[in-house]
C-alpha positions as CSV (number, residue, x, y, z in Angstrom):
1,M,146.4,31.6,-228.1
2,D,149.3,32.4,-225.9
3,D,152.2,34.3,-227.6
4,D,154.6,33.3,-224.8
5,K,154.2,29.5,-225.5
6,P,155.4,27.9,-228.7
7,M,152.8,26.6,-231.0
8,I,153.7,23.0,-230.4
9,E,153.2,23.3,-226.6
10,Q,149.8,25.0,-227.2
11,A,148.7,22.3,-229.6
12,T,149.8,19.6,-227.1
13,D,147.9,21.3,-224.3
14,A,144.8,21.5,-226.4
15,I,145.0,17.8,-227.4
16,T,145.7,16.7,-223.8
17,G,142.8,18.7,-222.5
18,A,140.5,17.2,-225.1
19,T,141.6,13.6,-224.3
20,E,141.1,14.2,-220.5
21,A,137.6,15.6,-221.1
22,T,136.8,12.6,-223.3
23,T,138.1,10.2,-220.7
24,K,136.0,11.8,-218.0
25,A,132.9,11.7,-220.2
26,V,133.5,8.0,-220.9
27,K,134.0,7.2,-217.2
28,S,130.9,9.0,-216.1
29,G,128.9,7.3,-218.9
30,A,130.2,3.9,-218.0
31,R,129.3,4.6,-214.3
32,K,125.7,5.5,-215.3
33,V,125.4,2.4,-217.5
34,R,126.7,0.2,-214.6
35,K,124.2,1.8,-212.2
36,A,121.3,1.2,-214.7
37,A,122.4,-2.4,-215.3
38,K,122.4,-3.1,-211.5
39,K,118.8,-1.7,-211.2
40,V,117.6,-3.9,-214.0
41,A,119.4,-6.9,-212.6
42,K,117.8,-6.4,-209.2
43,K,114.3,-6.2,-210.8
44,V,114.9,-9.3,-212.9
45,T,116.2,-11.3,-210.0
46,K,113.3,-10.3,-207.8
47,K,110.8,-11.4,-210.5
48,N,112.6,-14.7,-210.9
49,A,112.7,-15.3,-207.2
50,T,108.9,-14.7,-206.9
51,K,108.3,-17.0,-209.8
52,K,110.3,-19.7,-208.3
53,K,108.5,-19.3,-205.0
54,A,105.2,-19.5,-206.7
55,T,106.1,-22.6,-208.6
56,K,107.3,-24.3,-205.5
57,K,104.1,-23.4,-203.7
58,A,102.1,-24.8,-206.7
59,A,104.1,-28.0,-206.6
60,K,103.5,-28.4,-202.9
61,A,99.8,-27.8,-203.4
62,K,99.7,-30.5,-206.2
63,K,101.4,-33.0,-204.0
64,A,99.0,-32.3,-201.1
65,V,96.0,-32.8,-203.5
66,K,97.5,-36.1,-204.7
67,K,98.0,-37.2,-201.1
68,T,94.5,-36.4,-200.1
69,K,93.1,-38.2,-203.2
70,A,95.2,-41.2,-202.4
71,A,94.1,-41.2,-198.8
72,K,90.4,-41.0,-199.8
73,K,90.9,-44.0,-202.1
74,A,92.6,-46.0,-199.4
75,S,90.0,-45.1,-196.8
76,K,87.1,-46.4,-199.0
77,A,86.3,-50.0,-198.3
78,P,86.7,-52.1,-201.3
79,K,83.4,-53.1,-202.8
80,K,82.5,-56.8,-203.0
81,K,81.8,-58.1,-206.4
82,K,78.4,-59.8,-206.8
83,K,78.5,-63.3,-207.9
84,A,76.9,-64.0,-211.2
85,K,73.8,-66.2,-210.9
86,R,73.7,-69.4,-213.0
């Protein structure tokens, strides 16, 4: 402790220093948390984007299969029914 400064000033300086240190620690911690959250968000959005692409491709493939099946059915000549003998 400094003998030249009064006790009140010394106490205020100590408290001020402690609050400044705490503020710095909180700010740096918040910055780290924000950074980590951004990383996670990037990973999640990439996964969702790939899932969406995959589902779109699957839907297109299903539609294509349906079209080909319908085309095959349409191309087949209708069979004539045999008349029943009496």
